[in-house]
N, C-alpha and C positions, 0 to 999 in steps of 0.2 A: 483559646484564641487561635484561630487559624488565619492564614493570610494566603492570598493567591495573587500572583502577578500574571495576569492574563496578557499575552504577548505585548510587552512594554519594556523599554530599556530598563535593565535591572537597577542601574544607579538612580535613574529618575524615579523608578517605582519605590525604591528604598527611601528616597527623600519624601515622596508623597506619603508613604506610610508613617514616617517619623513625624511629619507635620500634622497628620491626622491624629495620631496618638497623643501628641502634645496638646492639640486642641481639645480632644476628648478629656484628657486628664485635667487641664488647667481651666477650661471654660465649662464644658458640659458637666463634669463631675466636680471640679474645684469650686465653681460658683453655684453648684447644685441646680443647674438649669433644667436638668432632667433627673428627678429623684429616683428614677428606676434604672438609670445607667450604671451606677456603681456596682450593683449586684452582678449583672452579667459581665461587667468588666473584670471584677475580682475573680469570678468563676471561670474566666477565659472562654466565654460562650459567644464572643463576637467574631465574626468573620470579616476580614478586611480584604476586599477584592478590588484590586487596581486594574482597570481595563485600558487598553489602547484604542478603544472605540473612538471614532471621530464623527461618524454620522448617527442620526437618529435610528436608522435601521440596525446598524451595528450595535448600538447601545440596547435596543430592544432585544436583540438576539442574546446579548450577555445577561440582560435582566431575566429572560426566560430560563436560561441555564441556572442562574442563581436562585430563582424561585423554586425550580425543580430540585436543586440540591437542598435547599432549606426544607422542602416538603419531605424529602427522603431521609433527613437526618434527625435523630432524636434531639428534642429540645434541650435535654440535659447536657448534650455535647455542643450543640449550635442553636442558640436562641434567636440571634439577630445577625443581619448582614449589613455592612456598609459597602455598597457598590460605588466605588470612587471612580469618576470619569473625568480626569483633568483635561482631556482633549475634546470632549463632546459636550455640547450644550453649555458652552462657556458664557454665552450671552444670556442674561437672566430672563428676558422676555421669551426667547426660544425655549429655555428650560421650563419656564412656567407653563407654556402650552404643551410641552412634551409630557408633563406630569399627567395630563388627561390621556395621552397615548399609553403611558405606563399603567395607569389604572384600568384602561380598556384591556390591555394584555392580561393583567391580573384576573379580570372577570372572564376573559376568553379561555384562560387556562383552568377555570373552575376554582380559583382561589379566593373569590370574594367571600368575606367572612372568615377566611383562614389567615390571609396575610393583608397587611396594610403597608402602603408605600408612603413614606414621609419625605418631603423635599428639603434639602439643605444646599445652600449655594453661597459663594463668597460675596455676591451682590444681592442677596435676598432682600426683597423690599415688600413690606406689607402694603396692600391696597390702601391708598389715601395717605400714605406716609411719605415723608421726604427721604431721599436717599441717605442723608446723613443722620437720620433719626436713630438714636442708640438702641431703640427697641428692635430694630431689624437684626441686631446681632444675636438675638435669641435663635435665629434660624440661619445664621451665617456660619459657614464652614470654610476651611482653607481651600477646598476644591469643590466643584460640583459633585454631589453624591446623592444616591437614592438610599434611604434607610428602610430596609425590609424588616418589618416587625410581625411577629406572630400575634394574631388577634387574642388568642388565649392568654398570652403573656401580658398584653395590655389590660385585659379584663382582670387578671390577678393583681396587677399593679394598681389599678384604679380601686379595686376593692380594699387593698391594703392602705391606700392613701385617701383618706376620707374627703379631702378638699381638692381632688384632682382638677376640677374646673378652675381653681384659683391659681394653678401653676403658672399660666401665662402672665397674669397680673403680677404675681410675685417676682417673676423673672424680669419684667419690665422695671419694677421698683429696684431690683438688684442692680440692673444695668444703669438706671438713672443715677443711683448713688455712686456707682463706679465711675461713670462718665467716660468720655472718649479717651482721656489721658490714662485713666485706670485700665481701660481695655488694652491700650497700647503697652502698658507696663507688664501685662500678663505675658507678653511674648518676648520680653527681654530676658537674657541669660539662657 
């Protein structure tokens, strides 16, 4: 597990990292929202990169650096990166449209089919859902972030998990059973 604090106040970055790890442990792994996350977490193959980027252009520059680093690093050492950007793309609609720019950069760099960029945001909202819909929490994170995944890792995970297409439906069921009160209780203590 590596972490980078790309020019950002160290105290603030430490707090961002702590919240992100707690979310990963309690929600993503604890509720098994992503059955593939525990392996890379336990093996310490996740890079947490907190950026001070404020604008879309600054964030794209950071994304390019992180994709290049991921490409140059052995997957056994670094399998996935969480590019956490607490000061950029804080509005979900702006973030939603930014994801197309991130994917375009991935293609421009020749990484299409090599890396995939997944979006996570504190106000994530699926099309057609109400903001308070509990299902939105499957993609809600404490801060806006871009999850950089290796396509080869996704392929291996899907091959090992025969019902990968059913993960989303199972996650929605889990969150519906948990409810908003249960979700809030995850963050106590």
